[in-house]
C-alpha angles and dihedrals in degrees: 000000000000123000140160122239133181107226126181110258095238093049091048091051091050091050091050090049091050090049091051093047093049095041092236131123117263089245090062092051092049092047091050091051092050092049091051093050094046094048095055109098108193112197115241110259113255125209124202119195110237113246104252095169119146130196130009112323090206093054121104114263106252091208095052095092095047123106122232090260090051091049092049090052090049093049099043097033092237120164119225124254132332 
């Protein structure tokens, strides 16, 4: 198949030089480069959240018995009543 590509001048010159040195046509060098790039299967980067846990995970939650009003006061530092 024929196609037209815009290739940076320096890269094109390097590819032509490689073709001359290896005694192959430029087309073969370009095809080899494409095959190499397309064969590389980079694994998707994985991210693991760092464990920022504090305290004993088996301990009872001290906020579990609080009402919504109590929780709001805890969070916002409100004092109760007048």
